[in-house]
Legacy VTK file of the C-alpha trace (Angstrom):
# vtk DataFile Version 3.0
C-alpha trace
ASCII
DATASET POLYDATA
POINTS 80 float
-6.417 12.896 45.522
-8.047 15.845 42.673
-8.758 14.803 38.998
-6.238 14.675 37.011
-6.713 17.911 34.384
-8.558 16.896 31.459
-7.871 18.071 27.312
-11.708 17.657 26.081
-11.921 18.610 22.416
-14.627 19.316 20.088
-13.422 19.350 16.193
-16.105 19.151 12.812
-14.972 18.009 9.611
-15.319 19.011 5.053
-14.154 17.871 2.671
-12.382 19.733 0.409
-12.664 20.606 -3.552
-10.507 17.616 -4.134
-12.886 15.259 -2.033
-10.744 15.100 1.260
-11.251 14.652 5.532
-10.166 17.755 6.021
-10.850 20.183 9.819
-13.851 22.417 8.701
-12.061 24.749 11.685
-10.168 25.027 14.234
-10.458 22.114 17.416
-12.237 23.857 20.586
-11.284 23.479 23.717
-14.163 22.869 26.371
-14.295 23.068 30.468
-16.510 19.589 30.572
-17.244 16.873 28.729
-21.728 18.439 28.863
-20.722 21.087 26.952
-18.357 19.453 24.412
-21.368 17.007 24.390
-24.194 19.651 23.974
-21.656 21.529 21.025
-20.630 18.446 18.981
-24.674 17.305 18.393
-25.773 20.628 17.549
-22.669 20.962 15.066
-23.528 17.120 13.436
-26.166 18.154 11.327
-23.787 20.948 9.512
-20.966 18.799 9.045
-19.763 15.660 7.570
-18.357 14.941 10.448
-17.975 15.330 14.056
-15.959 14.480 16.544
-15.908 15.012 20.641
-13.074 13.176 22.356
-11.151 13.678 25.842
-7.222 12.611 28.003
-6.048 13.104 30.599
-3.208 15.293 30.245
-0.591 17.134 32.532
0.853 19.687 29.553
2.608 20.732 32.434
4.565 17.556 32.165
3.722 16.353 28.392
2.059 13.449 29.185
-1.634 12.863 27.900
-3.216 9.519 28.060
-5.086 7.406 25.187
-7.603 9.647 23.734
-11.317 8.030 24.645
-14.372 9.171 22.105
-16.805 10.859 23.439
-19.537 11.902 20.611
-19.372 10.435 16.980
-20.771 11.603 13.807
-20.530 11.002 10.303
-16.972 10.388 8.829
-13.739 11.391 10.520
-10.644 10.611 10.941
-8.621 8.018 12.674
-7.248 9.021 15.717
-3.981 8.776 16.027
LINES 1 81
80 0 1 2 3 4 5 6 7 8 9 10 11 12 13 14 15 16 17 18 19 20 21 22 23 24 25 26 27 28 29 30 31 32 33 34 35 36 37 38 39 40 41 42 43 44 45 46 47 48 49 50 51 52 53 54 55 56 57 58 59 60 61 62 63 64 65 66 67 68 69 70 71 72 73 74 75 76 77 78 79
């Protein structure tokens, strides 16, 4: 049986002038966890926080599994 499609995302965070945690840029989607991890590690020294996560996803039918953290560095918001 084929592996279900997987959504793999890297996000980076900065602080606003008011001190709030905000996305540094739009979330970036990757084809593999390895590429996402390389990107997240390289961003870790440049931002207040970095998060790489994945989850099984089938956007065609609107089904998404629970997120799994692949990499976390610094301050990141709670995943909902």
